[in-house]
Steps between C-alpha positions, in 0.01 A plus 500: 500500500816632336547479122766223533271285719224563252724400217595176683140394541414569144811322365432200724141478371609527138581130492232248447693246704527739802136578475415135508729444795342792687157341433635171645626664817177701529292189482720296724646729778798337666583274196868411452727573198482132411116517476527806277775335290279187450269727290772590240710328243806716595773422738473561872768764456294678232194493731711633798622786267144596427387473861797716611391763248156494641647517857714797402190675371326441838236274345614187679611464856697187588571340836781242524442192707802276491560417133152610384369843428130574547369758265214750560363769269512861608223690329616837638691605198213425270256689727732804499503494113127458492454795738739716302302487187140398594468774754564770239271334258223445744514863613474605119207276439322585819526867415364425154207303631420780750494749208279278299263454793471880539443554131214236490345653806522843355330388186227322699436798731 
């Protein structure tokens, strides 16, 4: 994931409304823009702007059917972010735990 792509994901998740919209889409795959808009007290245009930001960040995929857009969450960008940092940390902690295990075994032996 490039730095601009990473920035787009973090910027899109910085908004409480967008996080709530992403939760709605995650819980109701294939829902419409109207369905999402019904959960907010903002204009449909405002909801569309937020959804477009999520789509530009790759967090939402939409499929147009006539006048309606079906929305689906794409978890891949979140997984890439998770792997970027958690893999480094898990390696660090696994190494530390191994060192602790050897130290304890050395004391017992």
